[in-house]
N, C-alpha and C positions, 0 to 999 in steps of 0.2 A: 504494500499499499505506499501510498504516496503521504509526504506528513500533513498535508490537507485534508486527507482522508481518514489520518489517526487522531487529528483533532475533532472532526466531524463524529468518527466511532466513537472516541470517548464522552464528548456531549449527547449523543444519540442513545447509546448503548445503554446506559442507567436507566433512561427514560423507558425505554422497550423490556427491559426487565423489572421497571417498577410494576407497569401494568401486568408483567404476567403474574407479578407476587400478589396484586391486588384480588387476583381471584384464583389463585392456588388454594386447594381447599383442604389439602392434608398437608400435616408436617412434613412426609417426607417428600411431598413436591418440592415445599418450601425450601426445605432442606438443599435440597439440588441446585434448584434454581439459585440461591444465594450463592453457594459456593462453586457454581460454573460460571456465574456473573463476574464475583470477586475476582477469581482465576483470569477470567479474561481482561477485566479492567487491569488487573495488574500487568499481566504480560503486554500488553498495548500501550499503557504507562512505560514499560521498560523498553520497547521499541520506540516509542516517540525519543526517549532518551539517548539511546542509540543512534537513532537516525539523524538528531537533528542536535545535539550538545556542541557540534562546531560549525554551526551554519551560522551564528548570530541573530540577527532578526529578522524574520521574513513573515511578510503578509500574504494574505488570500484573498481572495472577491469572492464575493458569494452574494448572489441576487438577493438584496436586502430591502426595497421598498416593500413587495409584500411582506416579508416576515418583520419590518416594524410597524406595520398594521394590526398584524395578526398578534404580535407583544402586546400591542397598545389595547387591544381588545380583551386578551388575558389578564391584564393588571387592572383593567375595569370591571372584569367578572370576580377579581379576586376581592378589591375594592366593595362593592356590592356585598360581596359575603362576609368581610370582615364588617362592613357596616352593620347587617343584621347581625352577628354575633355580638357586637359592642352595645347595639340596644339590648339585645336579650338579657344580657348580662348586667347592663346598667354601667357599664364603662364609658363615660362618655367624653373622657381623655383622648381614646381610642377613637371613637366617633369622629371627634371633631378634627383629628388629623388626618383620618381617611378622608374625609369630606375636601379638608384644603388640597391633600396630595392628588385627590380625583380631579381636583378643580383647574388646578395648575398644569397637569398632565394635559387635559382637555382643551385647555386655553392655548397651550404649547403645541397640539395638532392644530387647532383652527387659526392661530395667529401665524404659523412657520409650516406646517405641513405641506403647503403648496410651494411653498419657494425652497425645499430641500432639496439638494441634490443627492442621487445615489451614491453614496462613499465607497470608492474603488476598492477598500480593503478593509472589511469588516472584520476579519480575523488576523490574529497575527498569534507568533510564536517567539521567544527568544529564552536565553538561558534560566531567567528568572522563572517564565513561564513552565517551563518543564521541571524546575524543583519545585514549583507548587503542585505540578500535575504527579509529580512523585510521590508528596504527600498525600493529597485525595486519593490517589488511584491504589496505592500498596497501604497505606497506613488506615485509609477511610472502609476499604474492602477487609481489610484483616476485622476493621472492629464489627463489620455488618456481619461476618461468620462468628464470632464471639457470641453476637447478639442471639444466635441461634439457640446455643445452649442457655445463655443467661434469660433469656425471656421466657423460656421455657421453666426454668426453677423461680422465675419471679412469679409466675401464674400461680403456679403450685404454694408459694408462701402468700400470696394475695387472693385470695380465692374471690374477694369482696371488689375486684378490679375487672370489670369487662375485658375478657379474652378479644384483644382488636388487632393480632398481630399480624394479621395481611396487611392491614392499615399501615402499622408500624415500619414493615419493611418497604414498602410503598414507598412511603415518605423518604427513609433512608436514602433509597436511590436516586430519587427526585434530587435530596440534597446533593447527592454529590455529581448530578447532570448539571445541576446550576453550578457549583463549585467551578466544575470543568469550562461551562460557558462563560462564567464571569472571569476566570484568568487568560482566556484564549480570545477573549472579545476586545475589539480595537474601537468598536463602535459604542461611544459613550452611552447611547439610547440602549443599546444591548446589555452593558455592563449594568444598567438602572434596572430591566427587566429580570437580569439573573440575581442582582443583590435583592428585589424584593421576593423574590420565590425564596433566598436561603432565609428571609426573613418570617415569612409565613411557614417554613419548615421547622424551623425553631419554634415558632408559637405551636405546633400541632403538637410537635414530639415534647415538649416543655409538660403541656396539657394532658397529655397521653392518660395517666391515670383517671383522670375528670375528677379528682375531689376537689375542694374548694382552695386548700393551698395550693395544688399545681394550676389551677384555674387562673387564680389570682395570678402567679407568678408568670404564668404564660402572657396575661395581658399585660403585664410590668413590662415585659421583655417587648412585647409588639408595640406597646408606645414608645418606648425609647428609641428602638429602632425605627418606628414610623416617624419621629423626629429627624432623625438624620436621613429618612426617605426624602424627606421635605427640603431638607436643604440640598441634596443631590438635584433634585426636579428645580430648583431654583437656582442652580448653576448650569444646567442644561440651558434654562431660559436665557439666561445672563450672556452666552456661548451663540445663542442664537440671534439675539439682538445686535452682538459684534457683529455676526456673518450670517445674515438669513440664507446664505447656500448650506449652510451646516457644515463647513470643511471643518471648522473647529471641534466638531464634535468625534472626530478620528482622534483617538487618544494618544498617537504617536505625533499627530501634528502639532496638538495642544501643549503637550511637552517641551517642545523645541520652538515654541511661539514665543519667548521672551516673556520677563518679569510682567510688564504692564498687561499684557493680553492673558496670562495664565494666573497670575496670583488669584483673582478673587474666586473663581471656580476651583481653583487648588484647595485654598482656605476652606471654602462650603463644603466639598467633597470629602475632605480630610477629616472635617467636622463629622459628617457621616459615618467615616472609617472610626471614630473615636466612640461613636454609638456602638458600633457593631463589635471593635475591639474590648468593650466593658470597661473603657478607662473614666475614671473620676471625672464627673459626677455621675456617670451612666454604669457604675459598675453593679450596683444593686441587682439588676437583673441576672447576671452570671453566676453571683451567690445564690440568686433564688431557683436558678433554673438545678439544682442539685435535688430538686424533687424529682426529677424527672430518672428513668431507669440508667443504671450507668452507663451502658454503650452510647447513650444519649449524651451526655457528661464527655465521656471520651471524645466521641465526634466534634461537637460543639469547641471542646478546648484545643484539640490536636489539628483536625484536618478541614474542618469546615468553618463556618459563623466568623468567630474570632480571628482566624486567619486570613479571611476575606477583608476584615477591616484593617488590619497591618499590611496586606497586601497592595492594597490601594491608597494607605498612605507612604510608603515603601515605592509605590510607583509615581509619586508625586514628590517624591525626596528632593530630585535634582532642581525644580522649579523653587523649593522652601530654601535652598542652599544660601547662606550669608543674608536671609532675609528677618525682619523682626518677626513677621506673623508664623515663618517657618521656626524662630525662637519659641514663640508663646506656645505653640504645639509641642516642642520638646520639653516645654516646663510642665506641661499637663502631663506629659509621659513621664517626667523624673518623679514627680510627687506622686504619682500614683503608685510608681515603683517602691519609693518609699515607704510611704503609708500603709498599703495593703501587704507589703513585708513584716511591716510591726504590728499590723490586725492579726496577720497568719500566727505571730507567738503567742496569742490569746486564745486561741481555738482548740478543741479537742476533737471535735468533728474532722475526720478522716478527709470527706470530701470538699467540706469547706476549706481545709488547709490547701487542698489542691486547687481550688477555684481561687483562694487570694494569690495563691505561688502563681497562679496563670494570670490572672491581672497584674501582677508587680512584672512579671517576666514581658508581658504585652508593652508595659509601660516603658520598659528600659527600649524595645524595639522601637516606640516612638518616639522616645528621646533621640535616640539614635536618628530616625529618618527625618524629624524636624530640623535638627542641626544640618544633616544632608551632606556631609563631605563625604569622600571616596572612601576612605577609610571607613566613617560610620556605616556607611551603607555596607559594606563588606560585613561589618560585625550585627548589622541587623538581620541581613539572610541567613548568616550563621545561626543565630539565637532562634529564627525560627524553623531551621533544620532539627537543629538538636532537640529545641523546646518539643517539639511535634511529636518526635518518637519515644522520648522518655516519659512524656505526661501521658501520653496514650496507654503507655505499660502501668504506668501508676495506678490509673483509674479503672483499668481492668482489673489490677490485682487486689485493689481496696474492696471493688464488686465481688471478685469471686469469696474473699475473705469473708464481706458482711454475710454472703447465703451461707457461710461455714461456721461462723462463728455467732450470727445474729447479731452484731453489732458494727458500727463503721466508727466508734471512739477509739479514739488510741490510745485510751487506759486501759483498754478492751483487748489490746494486742500484745501484750505482755507474755514473752514465752514463746512467740509465734516462732522463732526459728526451732522450737521443739514439736509444736503442733502441725506445723505446716514448713516443712523446712526448704521445699523447694521455691515455694511462693515467698518466702521471707529472704530467699537468695536474689529473687526477680527482684522486690522490693527495693533490697540493696542496691541493687545495680543499677535501677531506674533512680533512687537516690542520687546515689553517686554521681549519675551523669546529670543531674541538677544543680551540681554546687561544690563536686569535689576534682580536685586536678587530677588527671589531665583530661578529663571528660569536655565536652564542647561548650556546654553553658561556661565554666570558670577560664575556659580558652578565650571565649568570648569576650565574657566581662575584662579578662586582663586587657585585651586590644582595646576593649571602648576606653579605658583608663587612658592607655596611651594616644588615642584619638582624639579625647577630647581636651586633652593638653595643649593639642594644636588648634582647638577649635573656638572661637570667640565665645565668652562668657563659659569656658569649659570647667572653671574651678566649682562652678557651683553644681554641674552635673557630677565633676569628681567626687565632691563632698557628699551627694545625694546617694551616689553609687557605695562609695564606703560605708555609710551608715546602712543603709539598705541591704547590702551583700552581707554586713554583718548580721542582721536581722534572718535572714536566710539562714545563714550558716546556723544560727539558734534554733530555729525550727524543725529544720530538716536533721540536725544530728540530735536531736531529743527524741523525735519519732524513729529514729535507727537506733538509738539507746533501749528504747522501749520494745522494739522488736527481739533485740536480744538477750534483754533481762528473761531470766529463768527465776522463779520461786519455789516450784515445785515441779516435779516431774508429771508432764503430761500428755496424753495418747495423742498420735499421729490421728489428724483429720480429714486429711487433702486426698484420702486414695478414693475417694467417689467422685471426683473432680471430672468432669467430661473430657473424651479424648480431644475433642476439635477444641475446647477452653485452651488446654495444655499447650496443642498446635499454635495458636495464636499468640500465647505468652511467650513460647520460645521464640517464635520469631521475632518478636518485638525486643525480646532480652537480649539477641543476637545482632539484632541492627543499632541497638544503644552501644554494643561494643565495637562493630564493625565501621558504623558511621565515625566513631572515636579514632579508630585507626585509620581510617581511609580519606579523613578530612582535608589533608593536604592535597590528595586528589581531586574532592568535590571543588575545592578553593580552584584551583589552578585550571581546571576544566570547565566548571559552570561560573562559577562567581566572579573569579577576578576578568575573565572575556568579558562578561555583561559590563562590570563596571568600567573597564579599559573603553569599551564602546560610546559610555554616556560620559566620563570626565574626561577621557583621554591619559588618564593616570590609574594606577591602581596600589594594591598593598598588598605582601606576602610577607609568610613567615621565614624567618631563617631556618636554614638545615640544622643548626645547631639545635634550635629550639625545637623543631621538628623529633630530630632524634633523642633529646631530654623526656618528652612528653611521652613517646613511644615507648621509652624505657619504663618511666614511672606507671604506663597501665599496665605496662606487664607483671611489673612487681605486686600493682595494686589488686591486679585478678587472681594472683595466687591465694591470698587469703578467702576469697568466697567458695571459690570452687573448689578447695580443699574439704568445704564442709561435705559436698557432694559424695567424698571417698571415705567416709568416714565409716570404719568396719565393726566397730564395738561402740557400747552404749557408753556415750559419754560422762565423764565424771562429774558432777555437780557439786563445786565448793560451799559450804554454808558461809552466808556472809560474814564478815569482820565484826560491824558494829561496835568497836572499841574496846570488845573484850567483853562484854554484857550480853553475849548470847547465851538462849537456855539451851537445854537438852534439846528441847524441839527442833532447834535449827533456825527455824524462821519466826521465832519469839526472844525476847531481850527484856532484860531485868529493867525497868523504870527507876525512876528517882526516888518511889518510895518502898523499891524492891519486889513492887507486882509485877507479873509476866504478862506483857504486851504484846501484840501481833506486829509484825514487821508489813509497814506499807510502804509499797514503794509507789511515786507518782513524779509527774513532771512538773515544772515550773510551767505559770501560764502569764504570770505580771500582769491581770486583767487592769488591775487600778492603772497601769501605765499606758498598756497598749489595747483597752477594751476596744470593740469595734465600735460601740455609739460614740464615744468619745472622739477618735480621730477620722471616723466617715464624715461628721460634721465639719471638722477641719478639712477635710480633703473636697468635700463637696462645694464649699465657700472659696476655697483657694482657686479650685481649677473653674469654677463657673466665673470668677473674676477675671482670672486669665483667657478664659474662652470668648466671654464679651469684650475685653480687650481687644482681641484678634478680629471677631466683628466687627468693631467700631473701626478700626484701621481699613479694613477694606470698603467699608462703606466710604470713607474717606478716598480712597482710590477710584471710586466709581464717581465720586462727585467732584 
C-alpha cells in the first residue's frame, strides 16, 4: 500500500471494526473482532513507520468539499444529541455551549462556505504524526485487547450496571479512528471534526456506568472540552475572515504564515488544547474521569484525548516561540506541573495519583511547547512517548490489582510483592519509567533543565521543574515502598488473571524497557529530523551520555528481574523497632509496657498539599494567566 492508503486505512478501519462490534452478539465474536482489529491496526502503524520515517513531511490530496459538508452535518447531529442530553439531565452549561458552538459553525458555513476553495492537501504525515500514530495504534490497540478481560470481570463485580459492552467497544474503536484522523489532518475543519468526536467519545465512556457520579463527571468533561471547542471554532472564523478563500485553514500553511497571521488562531487553538489536556483550571474533568472503567482511564491518559491536547499545542509551538503569548501558555503548563505534582502527594487512591501524575506531566509538555525552542520541542515529544507507555502500563496494573484485592487504595497494596509478584514487578518498572534514571522521563527532565537555561525567563521554569520533580520523587517512591513492604506472609492471588491480560501487560512492560534502550535511535530517526525541518537546527545527546545511561539501565534491571528466579521461599526478617519488638514480630512494647500492633503507613501531608487548598490556587493563577493571553490577542486583532 502507498502511504496515503495507509493513512486512510488507519482512519477508516477502526470505524469499520467499531460497527461490527456494535452488532456482535456473543463474547466470542467480540473477542475475535477486537483482537484481529487490534493486530491489524498495530501492524499497519508499524508499516507506516517503516514506510515513512525518512520521508519528511508528505501531503496528500483528498476530495474534500463533500467531506466538509458531511462532517458539518455530523457535527450538527452530535450537537442536537448533546442538546437533548443536556436538557434531559438539566446541565444548562452544556446546553449553552452546544448552542453557541452550533450557531458559530452554521454562521461560518453561511458566511464563508461559498468562498472557500477546495484545499489541495487535506491529509499530511510527518515524523511527529508517525510517532502519534504508533502511540495510538499500538498502545491504544493493546488497551482494547486488555479491556476484553477487564470488562468481563467488571460486570461480574458490578451486576447492578447494565452490560453494554457492544457499545463500549464500539466507542473505543471510534475513538482510535478519530485520533488517527486528528493527527493526519492538514485541514483545520477536519481537525475540528475529529476533535469533537474525541470529546463525544470521552463523554460516553466516562458515563458508561450511568451512575449519578459517572453522569455528572461525564458532563463536567463535556462542558470543559466544549469550551475549548468554541475557542477552536472562533479561530477558524478568524482565519476565514483574514482569507475568505480558506487557504489559511491548511495547517501546514498557517504554521508558516508568520506571527501577525498565526498568533491569534494559535492562542485560541492552544486554549482548546489546554482544556483537552486537562491543564489547570480544567484539570478536574480528568480527575473525575477515573470513575470510568480502568481501560477508559488508560486510553484517555496514554493514547487518546489528553494526547490530542498536547499534540495540537506542540504543533503550534513554532508559532509560539519567543512570544509573550507562548510564555503565558508555558506558565499555565508550569504551574499545573508543580501544583498537581504536589497534590498527588496527598492522595492514596491509586487512580487519582495516576491522574494527577498525568496532568503534571502534560503540564511539563505544555511548558516546553509554550516556550517553543528547538531543544524544548525535542523534550516535549520524548515526554509524550515515554509517558504514553509507562502510564498505560500503570493504569492497567492498577485495574488488575483492584479486581484481585478489591481496592485501589495504595495503603491496601502493602505486600503486593508477595501477593502478586509479577504484577508488582511490572508496576515497579512502570514507576521507574516515570521518574528513575536512566528511563526516558527523567532523561527528558534533565534535558528540559538544560534547555530552559537557554530560554527566556528560563529560571522560572527551572525552579518549577526542581520543586515539581521533587514532589514527583516523593509520591512515586512512597508508593514503591508500600508495594515491597511485607508485614506477614500472604498467599499469591495472581494465578487467576486471564492470559490475554498478561500478554498485554508483558508487552507494555517490555516496551517501557525497550524504548528506554532505543530512545537514541528514536530521537535520531524521528524526532531530530522533524525538528530540523522546522527550526533548521536540532539537539542531540552526547555519545558518552548514551553509554552511561544504557549501563545504568542494565544495572537497574538486574534487581527486579532477579525476583522472578527466586527458587525458595524468601526469609522475612522482623522489623527492628528500636529493640522493642515483642515475640509476635509485628507487635512492639509501647511506652507503658503494653503490647501494640505495628502499623505501616505512608505520609500524605494533607495539611500542606491537600487537593482543595492547592486546586483553588492553581485555578485562580491559571485563569489569570489565560485571561492575560486572551487580552493580548484581542490587542493584536484591534
